[in-house]
PDB file with one MODEL, atoms N, CA, C and O in Angstrom:
MODEL        1
ATOM      1  N   MET A   1      76.221 137.641 105.313  1.00  0.00           N
ATOM      2  CA  MET A   1      76.385 138.811 106.168  1.00  0.00           C
ATOM      3  C   MET A   1      77.117 138.449 107.455  1.00  0.00           C
ATOM      4  O   MET A   1      77.880 139.253 107.991  1.00  0.00           O
ATOM      5  N   GLY A   2      76.880 137.239 107.944  1.00  0.00           N
ATOM      6  CA  GLY A   2      77.562 136.798 109.159  1.00  0.00           C
ATOM      7  C   GLY A   2      79.067 136.713 108.971  1.00  0.00           C
ATOM      8  O   GLY A   2      79.834 137.019 109.883  1.00  0.00           O
ATOM      9  N   THR A   3      79.488 136.293 107.777  1.00  0.00           N
ATOM     10  CA  THR A   3      80.915 136.193 107.478  1.00  0.00           C
ATOM     11  C   THR A   3      81.576 137.563 107.552  1.00  0.00           C
ATOM     12  O   THR A   3      82.667 137.711 108.103  1.00  0.00           O
ATOM     13  N   VAL A   4      80.911 138.548 106.997  1.00  0.00           N
ATOM     14  CA  VAL A   4      81.464 139.909 107.013  1.00  0.00           C
ATOM     15  C   VAL A   4      81.617 140.395 108.448  1.00  0.00           C
ATOM     16  O   VAL A   4      82.656 140.949 108.805  1.00  0.00           O
ATOM     17  N   LEU A   5      80.602 140.195 109.268  1.00  0.00           N
ATOM     18  CA  LEU A   5      80.645 140.651 110.655  1.00  0.00           C
ATOM     19  C   LEU A   5      81.727 139.923 111.446  1.00  0.00           C
ATOM     20  O   LEU A   5      82.463 140.546 112.211  1.00  0.00           O
ATOM     21  N   ILE A   6      81.825 138.625 111.267  1.00  0.00           N
ATOM     22  CA  ILE A   6      82.847 137.858 111.982  1.00  0.00           C
ATOM     23  C   ILE A   6      84.247 138.326 111.587  1.00  0.00           C
ATOM     24  O   ILE A   6      85.099 138.533 112.452  1.00  0.00           O
ATOM     25  N   HIS A   7      84.486 138.493 110.295  1.00  0.00           N
ATOM     26  CA  HIS A   7      85.817 138.901 109.846  1.00  0.00           C
ATOM     27  C   HIS A   7      86.104 140.356 110.203  1.00  0.00           C
ATOM     28  O   HIS A   7      87.257 140.710 110.450  1.00  0.00           O
ATOM     29  N   PHE A   8      85.090 141.194 110.235  1.00  0.00           N
ATOM     30  CA  PHE A   8      85.275 142.569 110.701  1.00  0.00           C
ATOM     31  C   PHE A   8      85.729 142.562 112.163  1.00  0.00           C
ATOM     32  O   PHE A   8      86.689 143.246 112.519  1.00  0.00           O
ATOM     33  N   LEU A   9      85.045 141.796 112.999  1.00  0.00           N
ATOM     34  CA  LEU A   9      85.392 141.747 114.421  1.00  0.00           C
ATOM     35  C   LEU A   9      86.765 141.117 114.642  1.00  0.00           C
ATOM     36  O   LEU A   9      87.568 141.631 115.421  1.00  0.00           O
ATOM     37  N   VAL A  10      87.033 140.011 113.963  1.00  0.00           N
ATOM     38  CA  VAL A  10      88.332 139.352 114.117  1.00  0.00           C
ATOM     39  C   VAL A  10      89.454 140.269 113.632  1.00  0.00           C
ATOM     40  O   VAL A  10      90.476 140.403 114.305  1.00  0.00           O
ATOM     41  N   GLY A  11      89.275 140.895 112.478  1.00  0.00           N
ATOM     42  CA  GLY A  11      90.296 141.802 111.944  1.00  0.00           C
ATOM     43  C   GLY A  11      90.520 143.007 112.844  1.00  0.00           C
ATOM     44  O   GLY A  11      91.656 143.427 113.059  1.00  0.00           O
ATOM     45  N   THR A  12      89.425 143.563 113.370  1.00  0.00           N
ATOM     46  CA  THR A  12      89.542 144.722 114.248  1.00  0.00           C
ATOM     47  C   THR A  12      90.251 144.352 115.544  1.00  0.00           C
ATOM     48  O   THR A  12      91.170 145.049 115.973  1.00  0.00           O
ATOM     49  N   LEU A  13      89.830 143.268 116.162  1.00  0.00           N
ATOM     50  CA  LEU A  13      90.445 142.867 117.434  1.00  0.00           C
ATOM     51  C   LEU A  13      91.905 142.441 117.260  1.00  0.00           C
ATOM     52  O   LEU A  13      92.755 142.778 118.085  1.00  0.00           O
ATOM     53  N   ALA A  14      92.188 141.711 116.202  1.00  0.00           N
ATOM     54  CA  ALA A  14      93.569 141.273 115.973  1.00  0.00           C
ATOM     55  C   ALA A  14      94.480 142.464 115.684  1.00  0.00           C
ATOM     56  O   ALA A  14      95.602 142.519 116.188  1.00  0.00           O
ATOM     57  N   SER A  15      94.015 143.410 114.885  1.00  0.00           N
ATOM     58  CA  SER A  15      94.848 144.582 114.605  1.00  0.00           C
ATOM     59  C   SER A  15      94.971 145.475 115.837  1.00  0.00           C
ATOM     60  O   SER A  15      95.989 146.146 116.010  1.00  0.00           O
ATOM     61  N   LEU A  16      93.955 145.494 116.693  1.00  0.00           N
ATOM     62  CA  LEU A  16      94.063 146.245 117.946  1.00  0.00           C
ATOM     63  C   LEU A  16      95.124 145.623 118.848  1.00  0.00           C
ATOM     64  O   LEU A  16      95.896 146.338 119.487  1.00  0.00           O
ATOM     65  N   VAL A  17      95.163 144.294 118.901  1.00  0.00           N
ATOM     66  CA  VAL A  17      96.190 143.610 119.693  1.00  0.00           C
ATOM     67  C   VAL A  17      97.582 143.919 119.146  1.00  0.00           C
ATOM     68  O   VAL A  17      98.505 144.191 119.913  1.00  0.00           O
ATOM     69  N   VAL A  18      97.733 143.879 117.831  1.00  0.00           N
ATOM     70  CA  VAL A  18      99.025 144.195 117.204  1.00  0.00           C
ATOM     71  C   VAL A  18      99.411 145.636 117.526  1.00  0.00           C
ATOM     72  O   VAL A  18     100.556 145.905 117.888  1.00  0.00           O
ATOM     73  N   PHE A  19      98.460 146.564 117.396  1.00  0.00           N
ATOM     74  CA  PHE A  19      98.724 147.972 117.685  1.00  0.00           C
ATOM     75  C   PHE A  19      99.162 148.160 119.130  1.00  0.00           C
ATOM     76  O   PHE A  19     100.158 148.833 119.397  1.00  0.00           O
ATOM     77  N   LEU A  20      98.426 147.572 120.058  1.00  0.00           N
ATOM     78  CA  LEU A  20      98.756 147.730 121.476  1.00  0.00           C
ATOM     79  C   LEU A  20     100.087 147.075 121.822  1.00  0.00           C
ATOM     80  O   LEU A  20     100.836 147.593 122.650  1.00  0.00           O
ATOM     81  N   LEU A  21     100.385 145.951 121.200  1.00  0.00           N
ATOM     82  CA  LEU A  21     101.645 145.263 121.444  1.00  0.00           C
ATOM     83  C   LEU A  21     102.836 146.128 121.023  1.00  0.00           C
ATOM     84  O   LEU A  21     103.780 146.302 121.793  1.00  0.00           O
ATOM     85  N   PHE A  22     102.792 146.660 119.821  1.00  0.00           N
ATOM     86  CA  PHE A  22     103.914 147.470 119.351  1.00  0.00           C
ATOM     87  C   PHE A  22     103.943 148.843 120.013  1.00  0.00           C
ATOM     88  O   PHE A  22     105.008 149.453 120.109  1.00  0.00           O
ATOM     89  N   THR A  23     102.811 149.335 120.467  1.00  0.00           N
ATOM     90  CA  THR A  23     102.793 150.569 121.245  1.00  0.00           C
ATOM     91  C   THR A  23     103.483 150.323 122.585  1.00  0.00           C
ATOM     92  O   THR A  23     104.243 151.164 123.065  1.00  0.00           O
ATOM     93  N   TRP A  24     103.213 149.176 123.178  1.00  0.00           N
ATOM     94  CA  TRP A  24     103.854 148.818 124.442  1.00  0.00           C
ATOM     95  C   TRP A  24     105.357 148.616 124.244  1.00  0.00           C
ATOM     96  O   TRP A  24     106.154 149.059 125.071  1.00  0.00           O
ATOM     97  N   PHE A  25     105.752 147.945 123.147  1.00  0.00           N
ATOM     98  CA  PHE A  25     107.178 147.764 122.848  1.00  0.00           C
ATOM     99  C   PHE A  25     107.886 149.109 122.715  1.00  0.00           C
ATOM    100  O   PHE A  25     109.033 149.257 123.137  1.00  0.00           O
ATOM    101  N   SER A  26     107.206 150.079 122.132  1.00  0.00           N
ATOM    102  CA  SER A  26     107.802 151.394 121.906  1.00  0.00           C
ATOM    103  C   SER A  26     107.887 152.219 123.179  1.00  0.00           C
ATOM    104  O   SER A  26     108.602 153.220 123.224  1.00  0.00           O
ATOM    105  N   GLY A  27     107.173 151.813 124.196  1.00  0.00           N
ATOM    106  CA  GLY A  27     107.213 152.555 125.443  1.00  0.00           C
ATOM    107  C   GLY A  27     106.245 153.725 125.491  1.00  0.00           C
ATOM    108  O   GLY A  27     106.351 154.582 126.368  1.00  0.00           O
ATOM    109  N   VAL A  28     105.318 153.770 124.571  1.00  0.00           N
ATOM    110  CA  VAL A  28     104.338 154.846 124.541  1.00  0.00           C
ATOM    111  C   VAL A  28     103.315 154.598 125.640  1.00  0.00           C
ATOM    112  O   VAL A  28     102.810 153.485 125.787  1.00  0.00           O
ATOM    113  N   ARG A  29     103.015 155.620 126.400  1.00  0.00           N
ATOM    114  CA  ARG A  29     102.056 155.472 127.489  1.00  0.00           C
ATOM    115  C   ARG A  29     100.734 156.178 127.216  1.00  0.00           C
ATOM    116  O   ARG A  29      99.707 155.807 127.785  1.00  0.00           O
ATOM    117  N   ARG A  30     100.746 157.180 126.361  1.00  0.00           N
ATOM    118  CA  ARG A  30      99.520 157.914 126.025  1.00  0.00           C
ATOM    119  C   ARG A  30      99.411 158.004 124.509  1.00  0.00           C
ATOM    120  O   ARG A  30     100.378 158.344 123.827  1.00  0.00           O
ATOM    121  N   PHE A  31      98.245 157.701 123.995  1.00  0.00           N
ATOM    122  CA  PHE A  31      98.023 157.766 122.560  1.00  0.00           C
ATOM    123  C   PHE A  31      96.541 157.972 122.308  1.00  0.00           C
ATOM    124  O   PHE A  31      95.709 157.749 123.188  1.00  0.00           O
ATOM    125  N   SER A  32      96.226 158.397 121.107  1.00  0.00           N
ATOM    126  CA  SER A  32      94.826 158.582 120.735  1.00  0.00           C
ATOM    127  C   SER A  32      94.274 157.280 120.164  1.00  0.00           C
ATOM    128  O   SER A  32      95.023 156.353 119.854  1.00  0.00           O
ATOM    129  N   ALA A  33      92.973 157.231 120.034  1.00  0.00           N
ATOM    130  CA  ALA A  33      92.326 156.023 119.519  1.00  0.00           C
ATOM    131  C   ALA A  33      92.790 155.750 118.085  1.00  0.00           C
ATOM    132  O   ALA A  33      92.783 156.657 117.253  1.00  0.00           O
ATOM    133  N   PRO A  34      93.188 154.525 117.791  1.00  0.00           N
ATOM    134  CA  PRO A  34      93.699 154.199 116.462  1.00  0.00           C
ATOM    135  C   PRO A  34      92.564 153.964 115.454  1.00  0.00           C
ATOM    136  O   PRO A  34      91.898 152.931 115.507  1.00  0.00           O
ATOM    137  N   PHE A  35      92.346 154.899 114.555  1.00  0.00           N
ATOM    138  CA  PHE A  35      91.309 154.740 113.538  1.00  0.00           C
ATOM    139  C   PHE A  35      91.689 153.668 112.524  1.00  0.00           C
ATOM    140  O   PHE A  35      90.817 153.034 111.929  1.00  0.00           O
ATOM    141  N   GLY A  36      92.976 153.466 112.330  1.00  0.00           N
ATOM    142  CA  GLY A  36      93.442 152.455 111.383  1.00  0.00           C
ATOM    143  C   GLY A  36      92.960 151.060 111.715  1.00  0.00           C
ATOM    144  O   GLY A  36      92.789 150.230 110.822  1.00  0.00           O
ATOM    145  N   VAL A  37      92.741 150.797 112.985  1.00  0.00           N
ATOM    146  CA  VAL A  37      92.252 149.493 113.424  1.00  0.00           C
ATOM    147  C   VAL A  37      90.857 149.237 112.843  1.00  0.00           C
ATOM    148  O   VAL A  37      90.570 148.133 112.380  1.00  0.00           O
ATOM    149  N   VAL A  38      90.000 150.246 112.867  1.00  0.00           N
ATOM    150  CA  VAL A  38      88.651 150.113 112.296  1.00  0.00           C
ATOM    151  C   VAL A  38      88.739 149.945 110.786  1.00  0.00           C
ATOM    152  O   VAL A  38      88.002 149.147 110.207  1.00  0.00           O
ATOM    153  N   PHE A  39      89.627 150.683 110.149  1.00  0.00           N
ATOM    154  CA  PHE A  39      89.820 150.573 108.707  1.00  0.00           C
ATOM    155  C   PHE A  39      90.263 149.161 108.330  1.00  0.00           C
ATOM    156  O   PHE A  39      89.789 148.607 107.338  1.00  0.00           O
ATOM    157  N   ILE A  40      91.162 148.580 109.110  1.00  0.00           N
ATOM    158  CA  ILE A  40      91.612 147.214 108.844  1.00  0.00           C
ATOM    159  C   ILE A  40      90.464 146.231 109.033  1.00  0.00           C
ATOM    160  O   ILE A  40      90.331 145.281 108.262  1.00  0.00           O
ATOM    161  N   GLY A  41      89.643 146.446 110.039  1.00  0.00           N
ATOM    162  CA  GLY A  41      88.474 145.593 110.243  1.00  0.00           C
ATOM    163  C   GLY A  41      87.513 145.648 109.070  1.00  0.00           C
ATOM    164  O   GLY A  41      86.991 144.618 108.644  1.00  0.00           O
ATOM    165  N   ILE A  42      87.276 146.834 108.547  1.00  0.00           N
ATOM    166  CA  ILE A  42      86.405 146.990 107.371  1.00  0.00           C
ATOM    167  C   ILE A  42      87.015 146.271 106.170  1.00  0.00           C
ATOM    168  O   ILE A  42      86.313 145.588 105.424  1.00  0.00           O
ATOM    169  N   ALA A  43      88.317 146.427 105.990  1.00  0.00           N
ATOM    170  CA  ALA A  43      88.990 145.760 104.873  1.00  0.00           C
ATOM    171  C   ALA A  43      88.907 144.244 105.011  1.00  0.00           C
ATOM    172  O   ALA A  43      88.702 143.540 104.022  1.00  0.00           O
ATOM    173  N   CYS A  44      89.065 143.741 106.230  1.00  0.00           N
ATOM    174  CA  CYS A  44      88.973 142.291 106.456  1.00  0.00           C
ATOM    175  C   CYS A  44      87.574 141.771 106.137  1.00  0.00           C
ATOM    176  O   CYS A  44      87.427 140.731 105.495  1.00  0.00           O
ATOM    177  N   GLY A  45      86.555 142.490 106.583  1.00  0.00           N
ATOM    178  CA  GLY A  45      85.180 142.080 106.303  1.00  0.00           C
ATOM    179  C   GLY A  45      84.877 142.081 104.814  1.00  0.00           C
ATOM    180  O   GLY A  45      84.273 141.143 104.293  1.00  0.00           O
ATOM    181  N   ALA A  46      85.299 143.135 104.136  1.00  0.00           N
ATOM    182  CA  ALA A  46      85.035 143.242 102.698  1.00  0.00           C
ATOM    183  C   ALA A  46      85.798 142.185 101.901  1.00  0.00           C
ATOM    184  O   ALA A  46      85.240 141.548 101.008  1.00  0.00           O
ATOM    185  N   MET A  47      87.057 142.007 102.228  1.00  0.00           N
ATOM    186  CA  MET A  47      87.859 141.031 101.501  1.00  0.00           C
ATOM    187  C   MET A  47      87.395 139.604 101.778  1.00  0.00           C
ATOM    188  O   MET A  47      87.449 138.752 100.891  1.00  0.00           O
ATOM    189  N   ALA A  48      86.941 139.339 102.996  1.00  0.00           N
ATOM    190  CA  ALA A  48      86.428 138.001 103.304  1.00  0.00           C
ATOM    191  C   ALA A  48      85.172 137.714 102.499  1.00  0.00           C
ATOM    192  O   ALA A  48      84.934 136.572 102.108  1.00  0.00           O
ATOM    193  N   HIS A  49      84.375 138.729 102.252  1.00  0.00           N
ATOM    194  CA  HIS A  49      83.140 138.546 101.489  1.00  0.00           C
ATOM    195  C   HIS A  49      83.408 138.422  99.992  1.00  0.00           C
ATOM    196  O   HIS A  49      82.862 137.537  99.333  1.00  0.00           O
ATOM    197  N   PHE A  50      84.240 139.297  99.461  1.00  0.00           N
ATOM    198  CA  PHE A  50      84.442 139.347  98.014  1.00  0.00           C
ATOM    199  C   PHE A  50      85.590 138.490  97.506  1.00  0.00           C
ATOM    200  O   PHE A  50      85.572 138.064  96.352  1.00  0.00           O
ATOM    201  N   LEU A  51      86.581 138.231  98.339  1.00  0.00           N
ATOM    202  CA  LEU A  51      87.761 137.517  97.864  1.00  0.00           C
ATOM    203  C   LEU A  51      87.870 136.121  98.496  1.00  0.00           C
ATOM    204  O   LEU A  51      87.635 135.109  97.837  1.00  0.00           O
ATOM    205  N   SER A  52      88.223 136.090  99.768  1.00  0.00           N
ATOM    206  CA  SER A  52      88.403 134.814 100.458  1.00  0.00           C
ATOM    207  C   SER A  52      88.470 135.066 101.962  1.00  0.00           C
ATOM    208  O   SER A  52      88.950 136.116 102.390  1.00  0.00           O
ATOM    209  N   PRO A  53      88.001 134.124 102.759  1.00  0.00           N
ATOM    210  CA  PRO A  53      88.145 134.283 104.210  1.00  0.00           C
ATOM    211  C   PRO A  53      89.606 134.302 104.665  1.00  0.00           C
ATOM    212  O   PRO A  53      89.912 134.769 105.762  1.00  0.00           O
ATOM    213  N   TRP A  54      90.497 133.798 103.828  1.00  0.00           N
ATOM    214  CA  TRP A  54      91.920 133.821 104.161  1.00  0.00           C
ATOM    215  C   TRP A  54      92.526 135.211 104.055  1.00  0.00           C
ATOM    216  O   TRP A  54      93.678 135.415 104.436  1.00  0.00           O
ATOM    217  N   ALA A  55      91.774 136.152 103.551  1.00  0.00           N
ATOM    218  CA  ALA A  55      92.286 137.518 103.443  1.00  0.00           C
ATOM    219  C   ALA A  55      92.497 138.145 104.820  1.00  0.00           C
ATOM    220  O   ALA A  55      93.395 138.970 104.991  1.00  0.00           O
ATOM    221  N   THR A  56      91.679 137.763 105.803  1.00  0.00           N
ATOM    222  CA  THR A  56      91.792 138.350 107.139  1.00  0.00           C
ATOM    223  C   THR A  56      93.160 138.087 107.773  1.00  0.00           C
ATOM    224  O   THR A  56      93.811 139.038 108.204  1.00  0.00           O
ATOM    225  N   PRO A  57      93.621 136.835 107.846  1.00  0.00           N
ATOM    226  CA  PRO A  57      94.954 136.645 108.434  1.00  0.00           C
ATOM    227  C   PRO A  57      96.068 137.280 107.595  1.00  0.00           C
ATOM    228  O   PRO A  57      97.084 137.708 108.142  1.00  0.00           O
ATOM    229  N   VAL A  58      95.886 137.341 106.287  1.00  0.00           N
ATOM    230  CA  VAL A  58      96.896 137.970 105.432  1.00  0.00           C
ATOM    231  C   VAL A  58      96.967 139.464 105.724  1.00  0.00           C
ATOM    232  O   VAL A  58      98.060 140.016 105.850  1.00  0.00           O
ATOM    233  N   ILE A  59      95.826 140.121 105.831  1.00  0.00           N
ATOM    234  CA  ILE A  59      95.785 141.562 106.094  1.00  0.00           C
ATOM    235  C   ILE A  59      96.383 141.868 107.467  1.00  0.00           C
ATOM    236  O   ILE A  59      97.171 142.804 107.606  1.00  0.00           O
ATOM    237  N   VAL A  60      96.014 141.092 108.469  1.00  0.00           N
ATOM    238  CA  VAL A  60      96.548 141.327 109.818  1.00  0.00           C
ATOM    239  C   VAL A  60      98.051 141.061 109.852  1.00  0.00           C
ATOM    240  O   VAL A  60      98.787 141.774 110.534  1.00  0.00           O
ATOM    241  N   THR A  61      98.508 140.056 109.133  1.00  0.00           N
ATOM    242  CA  THR A  61      99.942 139.772 109.066  1.00  0.00           C
ATOM    243  C   THR A  61     100.698 140.909 108.395  1.00  0.00           C
ATOM    244  O   THR A  61     101.768 141.301 108.863  1.00  0.00           O
ATOM    245  N   ILE A  62     100.160 141.439 107.312  1.00  0.00           N
ATOM    246  CA  ILE A  62     100.798 142.573 106.640  1.00  0.00           C
ATOM    247  C   ILE A  62     100.854 143.781 107.575  1.00  0.00           C
ATOM    248  O   ILE A  62     101.862 144.486 107.616  1.00  0.00           O
ATOM    249  N   TYR A  63      99.782 144.020 108.322  1.00  0.00           N
ATOM    250  CA  TYR A  63      99.769 145.113 109.291  1.00  0.00           C
ATOM    251  C   TYR A  63     100.825 144.892 110.374  1.00  0.00           C
ATOM    252  O   TYR A  63     101.523 145.829 110.763  1.00  0.00           O
ATOM    253  N   ALA A  64     100.942 143.656 110.861  1.00  0.00           N
ATOM    254  CA  ALA A  64     101.937 143.349 111.894  1.00  0.00           C
ATOM    255  C   ALA A  64     103.358 143.540 111.364  1.00  0.00           C
ATOM    256  O   ALA A  64     104.225 144.037 112.083  1.00  0.00           O
ATOM    257  N   ILE A  65     103.599 143.150 110.123  1.00  0.00           N
ATOM    258  CA  ILE A  65     104.925 143.338 109.521  1.00  0.00           C
ATOM    259  C   ILE A  65     105.239 144.823 109.396  1.00  0.00           C
ATOM    260  O   ILE A  65     106.363 145.248 109.663  1.00  0.00           O
ATOM    261  N   GLY A  66     104.253 145.608 108.994  1.00  0.00           N
ATOM    262  CA  GLY A  66     104.446 147.054 108.911  1.00  0.00           C
ATOM    263  C   GLY A  66     104.736 147.676 110.262  1.00  0.00           C
ATOM    264  O   GLY A  66     105.613 148.531 110.379  1.00  0.00           O
ATOM    265  N   CYS A  67     104.007 147.253 111.282  1.00  0.00           N
ATOM    266  CA  CYS A  67     104.246 147.759 112.638  1.00  0.00           C
ATOM    267  C   CYS A  67     105.630 147.351 113.134  1.00  0.00           C
ATOM    268  O   CYS A  67     106.324 148.146 113.768  1.00  0.00           O
ATOM    269  N   ALA A  68     106.028 146.121 112.845  1.00  0.00           N
ATOM    270  CA  ALA A  68     107.348 145.651 113.267  1.00  0.00           C
ATOM    271  C   ALA A  68     108.455 146.436 112.573  1.00  0.00           C
ATOM    272  O   ALA A  68     109.455 146.788 113.200  1.00  0.00           O
ATOM    273  N   GLY A  69     108.282 146.710 111.291  1.00  0.00           N
ATOM    274  CA  GLY A  69     109.271 147.505 110.571  1.00  0.00           C
ATOM    275  C   GLY A  69     109.383 148.912 111.122  1.00  0.00           C
ATOM    276  O   GLY A  69     110.486 149.441 111.260  1.00  0.00           O
ATOM    277  N   GLU A  70     108.260 149.518 111.436  1.00  0.00           N
ATOM    278  CA  GLU A  70     108.261 150.860 112.013  1.00  0.00           C
ATOM    279  C   GLU A  70     108.928 150.852 113.390  1.00  0.00           C
ATOM    280  O   GLU A  70     109.697 151.757 113.716  1.00  0.00           O
ATOM    281  N   TRP A  71     108.635 149.844 114.181  1.00  0.00           N
ATOM    282  CA  TRP A  71     109.229 149.727 115.516  1.00  0.00           C
ATOM    283  C   TRP A  71     110.747 149.549 115.416  1.00  0.00           C
ATOM    284  O   TRP A  71     111.497 150.145 116.190  1.00  0.00           O
ATOM    285  N   LEU A  72     111.196 148.729 114.463  1.00  0.00           N
ATOM    286  CA  LEU A  72     112.643 148.525 114.289  1.00  0.00           C
ATOM    287  C   LEU A  72     113.340 149.806 113.840  1.00  0.00           C
ATOM    288  O   LEU A  72     114.448 150.097 114.291  1.00  0.00           O
ATOM    289  N   GLN A  73     112.703 150.570 112.959  1.00  0.00           N
ATOM    290  CA  GLN A  73     113.283 151.850 112.536  1.00  0.00           C
ATOM    291  C   GLN A  73     113.366 152.823 113.701  1.00  0.00           C
ATOM    292  O   GLN A  73     114.359 153.534 113.855  1.00  0.00           O
ATOM    293  N   GLU A  74     112.332 152.852 114.510  1.00  0.00           N
ATOM    294  CA  GLU A  74     112.323 153.741 115.676  1.00  0.00           C
ATOM    295  C   GLU A  74     113.419 153.332 116.664  1.00  0.00           C
ATOM    296  O   GLU A  74     114.117 154.181 117.219  1.00  0.00           O
ATOM    297  N   ARG A  75     113.555 152.042 116.872  1.00  0.00           N
ATOM    298  CA  ARG A  75     114.577 151.531 117.782  1.00  0.00           C
ATOM    299  C   ARG A  75     115.983 151.862 117.276  1.00  0.00           C
ATOM    300  O   ARG A  75     116.858 152.238 118.057  1.00  0.00           O
ATOM    301  N   LYS A  76     116.191 151.720 115.977  1.00  0.00           N
ATOM    302  CA  LYS A  76     117.481 152.045 115.372  1.00  0.00           C
ATOM    303  C   LYS A  76     117.775 153.539 115.507  1.00  0.00           C
ATOM    304  O   LYS A  76     118.908 153.930 115.789  1.00  0.00           O
ATOM    305  N   ALA A  77     116.757 154.368 115.304  1.00  0.00           N
ATOM    306  CA  ALA A  77     116.941 155.816 115.427  1.00  0.00           C
ATOM    307  C   ALA A  77     117.259 156.205 116.867  1.00  0.00           C
ATOM    308  O   ALA A  77     118.082 157.088 117.109  1.00  0.00           O
ATOM    309  N   ARG A  78     116.617 155.555 117.806  1.00  0.00           N
ATOM    310  CA  ARG A  78     116.916 155.845 119.224  1.00  0.00           C
ATOM    311  C   ARG A  78     118.357 155.474 119.559  1.00  0.00           C
ATOM    312  O   ARG A  78     119.050 156.215 120.256  1.00  0.00           O
ATOM    313  N   ARG A  79     118.800 154.332 119.061  1.00  0.00           N
ATOM    314  CA  ARG A  79     120.187 153.918 119.320  1.00  0.00           C
ATOM    315  C   ARG A  79     121.182 154.882 118.708  1.00  0.00           C
ATOM    316  O   ARG A  79     122.149 155.273 119.362  1.00  0.00           O
ATOM    317  N   SER A  80     120.960 155.269 117.466  1.00  0.00           N
ATOM    318  CA  SER A  80     121.897 156.188 116.810  1.00  0.00           C
ATOM    319  C   SER A  80     121.844 157.556 117.469  1.00  0.00           C
ATOM    320  O   SER A  80     122.868 158.237 117.535  1.00  0.00           O
ATOM    321  N   GLY A  81     120.702 157.976 117.952  1.00  0.00           N
ATOM    322  CA  GLY A  81     120.602 159.237 118.672  1.00  0.00           C
ATOM    323  C   GLY A  81     121.316 159.187 120.009  1.00  0.00           C
ATOM    324  O   GLY A  81     121.955 160.159 120.411  1.00  0.00           O
ATOM    325  N   ALA A  82     121.213 158.069 120.695  1.00  0.00           N
ATOM    326  CA  ALA A  82     121.901 157.904 121.973  1.00  0.00           C
ATOM    327  C   ALA A  82     123.408 157.817 121.766  1.00  0.00           C
ATOM    328  O   ALA A  82     124.178 158.349 122.565  1.00  0.00           O
ATOM    329  N   ASP A  83     123.829 157.150 120.697  1.00  0.00           N
ATOM    330  CA  ASP A  83     125.260 157.037 120.413  1.00  0.00           C
ATOM    331  C   ASP A  83     125.869 158.381 120.048  1.00  0.00           C
ATOM    332  O   ASP A  83     126.981 158.689 120.477  1.00  0.00           O
ATOM    333  N   SER A  84     125.165 159.178 119.270  1.00  0.00           N
ATOM    334  CA  SER A  84     125.709 160.468 118.842  1.00  0.00           C
ATOM    335  C   SER A  84     125.728 161.483 119.986  1.00  0.00           C
ATOM    336  O   SER A  84     126.575 162.376 119.991  1.00  0.00           O
ATOM    337  N   SER A  85     124.834 161.371 120.934  1.00  0.00           N
ATOM    338  CA  SER A  85     124.830 162.321 122.043  1.00  0.00           C
ATOM    339  C   SER A  85     125.886 161.979 123.083  1.00  0.00           C
ATOM    340  O   SER A  85     126.317 162.850 123.839  1.00  0.00           O
ATOM    341  N   GLN A  86     126.307 160.721 123.128  1.00  0.00           N
ATOM    342  CA  GLN A  86     127.335 160.321 124.090  1.00  0.00           C
ATOM    343  C   GLN A  86     128.738 160.575 123.566  1.00  0.00           C
ATOM    344  O   GLN A  86     129.664 160.786 124.349  1.00  0.00           O
ATOM    345  N   GLY A  87     128.903 160.558 122.260  1.00  0.00           N
ATOM    346  CA  GLY A  87     130.253 160.631 121.710  1.00  0.00           C
ATOM    347  C   GLY A  87     130.560 161.936 121.165  1.00  0.00           C
ATOM    348  O   GLY A  87     131.663 162.151 120.664  1.00  0.00           O
TER     349      GLY A  87
ENDMDL
END
């Protein structure tokens, strides 16, 4: 049970850091509480118990890659929007 709790907390906190980092990169100043962070924590706890403790860093890494991809798409859209409005 301790393993589940530790991986839940680590997964939740790590995904919260990733969320806040990419929110800051995007320039967002106001947002609602991210429920996905809790969902990732639950997934980390469950996977650490049933599969392997290495599932936690894998899950957080996949979440970070997804956030980075979304941020890059948003950045590309902002650039193309700025270019089309100037020309």
